[in-house]
SEPA-844862 format. One record per residue (C-alpha): x, y, z; residue in one letter. Coordinates in steps of 0.05 Angstrom, whole numbers, plus 32768, in hexadecimal, padded with zeros to 4 digits. Each point is the difference from the previous one (the first is absolute). Example, Ala and Ser with C-alpha at 12.3 -4.5 7.8 and 13.67 -1.06 7.14 Angstrom:
80F67FA6809CA801B80457FF3S
REM end
This chain:
7A0C7FE07B8EM801D7FBA8014E7FEE7FD6802DK802580078049F80227FC68011P7FDC7FD78035V80337FBF8006I7FEB7FC28026N80397FD88028L7FD37FC9800AA802B7FCE7FC5N804480298000I800D7FB98019N7FDE7FD87FD2G7FE17FF87FB9E7FEF803E7FF1E8047801C801DK801B801A7FBAK7FBE80247FF1A8009801E804BT804880207FF2L7FEB80157FAED7FCC802A8029Q803780108032I803280177FC6E7FC780217FDCD7FFA802E803BA804C8005800EC800D801D7FB8Q7FB8802B7FFEN7FE7801A803FW80347FFE8033G7FC67FE38029F7FDA7FC98012F7FC37FE1802EE80067FC18027L7FCA7FD6800FV800C7FB78025N804480188014H7FFD7FE08048G80048034802DI7FC17FE6802EP7FB580297FF6H800780028049E8033801C800BL7FFC80357FCDL7FBE80148018D801B7FFC8042R804580387FECV7FC3802A7FDCE7FD380008047R80358018802BL8028802F7FCFT7FBD80257FFBK7FF07FFE8052E804780168002H7FF9803C7FCFY7FBC800F8020R801980008046K804A801C7FFCC800680227FC3M7FBE80237FE7E800780328038K804B80137FEER7FF480077FB6F7FC68032800BN801E80278031E803A80017FD0A7FFE7FFF7FB8V7FB57FF17FFEG7FC580277FE6S801480438026K802D80167FDBG7FEE7FE17FAEL7FB2801E8003E801080477FF2C803F7FE87FC9V7FE0800E7FC3Q80447FEE7FD2D801C7FBA7FF0E80337FEB8041L80347FE77FDDK802F7FF28033D7FDB7FC88037M7FE07FC47FFAD7FBF8005802EW80107FB78027E80107FED8047S80317FCA8007T803B7FD58029F802D7FD27FE4F80167FC28021L803C7FD67FEFR80027FB48002H804C7FF27FDEL803B8007800DP7FDE800A803FT7FBC80138020S7FEC80378023N7FBA7FE5800AI800080058046S801B804B8004E7FC6801E7FDFI7FCE8028802FP7FBD7FF7800CD7FF47FBE7FDCL7FE17FC68028T801C7FB9800FI7FCF7FE67FCEQ800C80327FC2Y804B7FEC800CR7FF97FBA7FFED7FD780057FC4A803580227FDBM803F7FDA8014K7FCD7FC97FE2E7FE880267FC1F804780157FF4A80227FB5800DE7FCE7FF47FCEK800980347FC8L804E7FF68000E7FF87FBF7FECK7FD1800C7FD1L803080387FDCA80317FC07FFAE7FDA7FDA7FDEE7FF080367FDAL804280197FEAL80157FAB7FF0D7FBD800B7FCFM802380457FD9L80437FD78000C7FDB7FC57FDCE7FE5802D7FD2N803F802F7FF7L80287FBB7FFCG8022800C8037L80177FC7802DE7FD07FF0803AK801680368040G802780387FD3Y7FD780398010L7FFE7FE7804DK804C7FFE8001R800680437FD0A7FD4801B8038F802F7FE1803DH803580388013G802F7FF08034S7FC57FF9802FS7FC77FE57FDFG7FC0802A7FDAP7FE5803E801EN7FB37FE88014F7FCC80348017G7FB8801F8002T7FD8803C7FF1K7FC98008802CV7FCD80367FDBA7FC1801B8007N7FE580327FD3Y7FC280288026P7FC7801A7FE1A801880397FD7C7FD080468004P802980167FC2K801A7FC97FCEP800680257FC8E803880288025L80307FC8801CV80147FC37FF2K7FFE7FC48038G80467FE57FDEL802080377FC8R80197FD97FC6A803D7FCC8007H80277FC37FEET80137FD6803CD804A7FFE8004A80137FB9801EG7FE87FBC7FE5G7FB57FD88006I7FC9802A8023I7FC57FD88020L7FC7801C8014L7FC37FFC802CL7FCD80327FEAQ7FBD800D8013D7FC37FE57FD8D7FCD80338011K802D80447FEEV80257FFA7FC1S8034803D7FECG803E7FD57FE7L800F80127FB9Q80337FEA7FCEL801F802C7FC6L7FFB7FD27FC6K800980217FB1D7FF380388024G7FC17FF78024Q7FEC7FF48039W7FDD7FC68015V7FE97FE48048D80187FC5801CV7FBB7FD4800FP7FF78009804BP7FFA7FA7800FM7FF37FE1803CR80357FD3801AH801F80117FC5S804E80138001I8025802A7FCFV803D80037FEAV802A80397FE2N804A80057FE3L802C802B801FG803880227FDDD803A7FCC800AQ7FD87FC47FDEI800080357FC2E80557FFE8004V80087FBC800AI7FCC7FE37FC8S802880427FD1N7FBB801A7FFCG7FD87FBF7FE2K7FD680128043Y7FF280478011K7FEE8021803CS7FC880377FF7V7FE28044801DE7FC67FEF8028H7FD8802E8038R7FC67FFC802FV7FCA802A7FF9M7FE180298037A7FB67FEE800FR7FBC8028801FS7FDE7FC1800DD801F7FD9802FG80527FEB8021T802A7FCF7FDAR80317FCD8020M80357FED7FE4S80407FD28017V803980097FD4A80357FCC800CS8049800A7FD9F802F7FC97FEDY803A802A7FF4N804F7FF77FFCP802780018034G802B80448007S80437FEB7FE7D7FDA7FD07FCDA8022800B7FB6V7FC980007FCDI801280027FAFY7FD67FD77FC4P800E7FB98013A80397FE77FD2P7FE67FBE7FEBP7FBE802D7FE2L803380267FD2L80217FC97FF2E7FD37FDB7FEBR7FE0803B7FD5E803D801A7FE4A8000803E801CK80408006801BE8008804A7FEBT7FAE80128008E800880018050V7FCB803F8009S80027FFC8048Y803F80178028P802B7FCC803DK7FF18027803FF7FF37FEE804FV7FC68014802AR7FC07FFE7FE9P7FF1804B7FF1R80007FFF7FB3A7FD080367FEEK7FDE803B801BT7FB27FFD801DP7FCC802D7FE7Y802480117FC3N7FE97FDD7FBBS80217FCC7FE8R802480157FCBE801E803A8030N80107FC78039A80207FD87FD0R8032803B7FEDK800680198042I800D7FC38021G80217FCE7FDAF802F80427FE4A801080108040S80177FB48006I80267FFD7FCEQ802680408007M801A7FF18045K80207FB97FDFQ802B80357FE0K802680338018K7FDE803E8026E800C80457FE3K8009802D8038V7FDF80457FFFR801680378024E7FC5801B802DM7FFE804D800DE802A80038045K7FCC8009802EF7FF280438028P802B8009803AV7FEC8047801CI802780368038N7FD5802D8022L803480168022A7FF3803F7FD7N7FC380067FFBI7FFB80408027N803B80247FDAG801B80077FB9E7FF37FBB7FE2E7FBB7FFC8011K7FED80057FBDK80277FCF7FE6T7FE87FDB803FT7FB880137FEBL800A7FDE7FBCD80217FCB801CQ7FC17FEF801EI7FD880117FC7E80207FD57FD3D7FFD7FC08033A7FB0800C800AC7FEF7FFB7FB9Q80387FDA7FE2N800D7FC8803CW7FC68009803FG80437FEC802CF8033802A8013F803C7FF48031E800C80398040L804180148021V8006803D8028N7FC37FF78016H7FF9801C803FG7FFD7FC2802AI80427FF08028S80267FCF7FEAH80017FE78051E7FB77FF18004L80027FDC7FB8L80387FC98028D7FCC8001803CR7FBF7FE67FD8V80277FDF7FD0E801F7FD0803ER7FBF7FFD8022L7FDE7FEA7FCET80337FCA7FF7K80007FEF804BE7FB680008001H7FF77FD17FC2Y80337FCC8017R7FE280088050K7FB87FFA7FEDC7FF27FF67FB8M802D7FCF7FE3E7FE97FC08023K7FB480117FF5R800E7FFD7FB2F80277FCA7FFFN7FC47FDD8023E7FCF80217FD4A800A800C7FC0V804E7FEA8002G80377FDA7FDFR7FD27FB88009K7FCD80117FD7E8025801B7FCAL80387FD17FFBE7FD57FCA7FE2C7FD1802B7FC9V801E7FFA7FBAQ7FCF80397FDED80088051800AE7FD180098031L7FD180457FE3K7FD88007804BD8030800E8036M803C8031800DD80427FE48024W7FF380438036E800180068051S7FDF803A800BT7FD28029803EF7FE9804F7FEFF80088032802CL7FCC80488000R8017803F800AH7FC4802A7FE9L7FC6800E8010P80187FE0803AT803B7FD68012S7FF77FB78013N80567FEF8012I7FE57FFE804AS7FD07FC07FECE802E7FE27FD7I80217FBB8022P80477FEC8014D802080467FE4L8028801A8034T8000803D8015K804680117FE8E7FDF7FF27FC0Y7FBF80228001R802B803E8019D80257FFB7FC0A7FC07FED7FD7M7FDB8047801BK804280287FF3E7FFE7FE07FBFF7FBB800B7FEBA80038045800DE803F801C7FCDK7FE37FD27FD0L7FB1801E8009E803480447FFAK801D7FE77FBEL7FC17FEC7FE3A7FDE80428005E804780237FE9E80047FD97FBEL7FAE80017FF8L801180527FFED80387FEF7FD3M7FD57FD47FCCL7FCB80418007C8029802C7FEAE80177FD47FC5N7FBD7FFB7FEBL7FF3804D8010G7FCB7FF08030L80008031803EE802E7FE7803AK7FD57FD2802DG7FD17FE97FCEY80177FB88002L7FF37FFC804EK7FBE80267FFCR7FE77FCA7FD1A801A7FCF8026F7FE780178042H7FAE7FEE8001G7FE080128041S80377FDC802CR804580147FEBG80267FC77FCEP80057FBA800BN804E7FEF8017F801B7FB98011G803A7FD27FF6T80057FBB7FE9K803A7FDA801AV80107FC17FCFA80387FD2800CN800B7FD57FB9Y80287FC38022P802E7FD97FD8A7FDD7FD87FCCC80137FA77FE9P7FE180187FC7K8000804A7FEAP7FE57FE47FB4E7FBF7FE4801DL7FE5803A8027V8008804F8003K801580208046G7FBA802F7FE2L7FD87FFD7FCCR800880397FB5A7FD280388022H7FF280478008T7FF7802B803CD7FC3801F800DA800980328029G802580457FF7G80498002800DI80317FC38019I80478008802FL80227FC17FFAL80357FF58035L80267FBA7FD6Q80317FD18011D804480167FE9D80217FBF7FFEK7FC97FD17FDFV7FDB80167FCES7FBA7FF37FDBG7FD080367FEEL7FF7800A7FB3Q7FD7802F7FDCL7FF17FF27FABL801080367FDDK7FF080007FB3D7FF27FB3800EG80337FEF8020Q80117FED803FW803280358027V80237FF28044D7FFA803C8030V803C800B8017P80207FEC804AP8016803F8019M801F8003804AR7FD580408027H7FD7800F7FC4S7FAE80057FF8I7FE47FE57FCAV7FBA80257FE4V7FD27FE97FD5N7FBE801F7FF3L7FB87FD9800FG7FBF7FFD7FD1D7FE7804C8018Q803980247FF8I7FF07FEC7FADE7FB68009800CV800C80508017I803A800A7FCDS7FCD7FE17FD7N80367FCC7FE2G803980327FF2K801B7FD18041Y80027FBE7FF9K7FF87FC7803AS80267FCC7FDEV80017FB18008E802E7FE18033H80137FC18022R803F7FE58031V801C7FC47FEAM80137FC18036A80427FF1800CR80217FD08013S803D801A8020D7FE8802C8037G7FC680218024T7FF4803E7FDFR7FD8803B803BM7FCE80317FDCS7FE4803D8024V7FCC80277FE1A7FDE8038800FS7FC080197FDDF7FE8803D8008Y7FB97FFC7FDEN7FBC801C7FFBP7FD3800A8035G7FC57FCF7FF7S7FC7802F8000D802F802C7FC0A7FDD80047FBFV80357FF17FCDI8000802A7FB7Y802D80227FD1P802080468013A7FC880307FE3P804380327FF8P80207FD77FDFL7FD27FE57FCAL7FE280407FFBE804E80277FF3R80057FC17FCFE7FBD800A7FDAA7FEA7FB8800DK7FBD800B8017E7FDD7FD17FDET803E7FCA800CE7FFE7FED803FV80217FC08005A7FE67FE7803FY7FC67FF98034P7FF38022803BK7FF37FDA8042F80077FFE8040V80407FD98016F7FE47FD18036E7FD27FE57FBDD803E7FFA7FD5Y80217FD1802EM7FC97FD58011K80037FEB7FAFL805080028005Y7FF87FCC8038A7FED7FCC7FE0T802380187FB3L80458010801FK80267FD87FDAF7FD680177FBCQ801180357FCEP7FE2803B801EK7FE780217FBFE7FC27FD58018P7FF780158040R8003804B7FE6F7FB77FE57FD6Q7FEC7FE6802EA7FF5802D8030I7FFA80267FCDK7FB57FDD7FF1A7FF180058046V8007803B8013N7FDB801F7FB7S7FC27FE18016S
REM end
């Protein structure tokens, strides 16, 4: 195997300039990675950043990681976990505006060090972009201008620690991917290795070297160079022998920068008809964790399709079910509709459900009044508009929502929630009683469709103290940049059956069906029902909990009152034996047996990840 490229920048402006540029050219064409020494950033600053990063992890993040995803959830796992990363991270934004002062727990010393480090890295990134320009035959500053957009480049840092792992053969520190952006500069641990890149079909270690800066190219450099330079797949291996530190800074195009192969490069090489990459806005060309060729096909093809006329696909009509005759002549038809919705949608909308329109109107009015009087100002002062107006990249780790929670069963906390008027407390108490009754009626309808005796699901949910039943009251405020943040990120619900009173004026709720996001239509006085993971388990997969999300909107505040009828904390959940016996599937049990509280602990850390690894992990833990 060729030796990994280590490039000395000491003479980039001296006699060795051409030789140094040639080394960079070879690395960009054949590796997509190289390691810099004598890069101009003082060793003292690098040592300080390393020391403070490791101290911050030990003081503020190590315990959280261990309590959340750490060794407890992995020690009993037997199969490789392909949908999670063994890392502890936080993110710093430097450009166009900095958020360093807003990150909790950082000491003043650490903030100052990271600010100074970012300033040095920004300068180095722009110097490297000009070196790439020189090698590509582009005028100085071409890449920086290409990245600029209307507000300048995006520049931020992912601070990551990869803790010692009890089973490094079963999980990656970070799964294989290419980087979506421009140029990435990494200060990595020189004592604990783990970073690898894919070259000629082989995984190659990126050697740890004290005081070096590792550089790799992102998808946008590949596009602008029309494929002459490559962004390559890389990954981080989990290790059992220590915690690895990683401080990776990403110098990326601005969100509205228009990216395309450089015309001077195409003209010089007479490749006007051989443009390999599309023209597009926003630096999201590939799909992380797919293979390189699949990513190319998926990412670039989807962009090119958007440049053509979109093909309209007719979706099946969202199931709206009338409960008026559930005890009359139309009972079988209604149950058949519920059965189809549970199997094929995981969602349905109820009308004539037995809850009075007057009560629904009262709950809606009081919820919106409460938000305006007590929550709107807090939201705007905390996460609200001021923080988002300067953001350029999509925020993937926050939700644009303002919420509070009410517990109804096993004991109520409504009287303990501050700021609620007596009228609102009374309305929510009455509403919860109606919803509890409706939830239990629906569970019995599911039992009838599944061929289970009446009350089976209610008993399965009971535990020692009865079910857990609570309400999440949420408002999704008008958002200045709805393209950059979700109201609520895609997830499945962990619990049993969920009943939602949603705004009929401002939409936003979507579910994933057959690979397409489908709107859940706002309908006045309806109750939207969806199934949680526990119904999927008990039905052994016959009924599905499905991914759903809330889109942020710029045209108004959306109200959402979602009530969750869940198993009790100590309820033991498993596929229903009568269902398995009837279908002769004793050896085809698709889901584990577990205590609901254990599942919820795992869910708390993996809510926005696919549900299948959660089932796999809980199965491993509970089979020990």
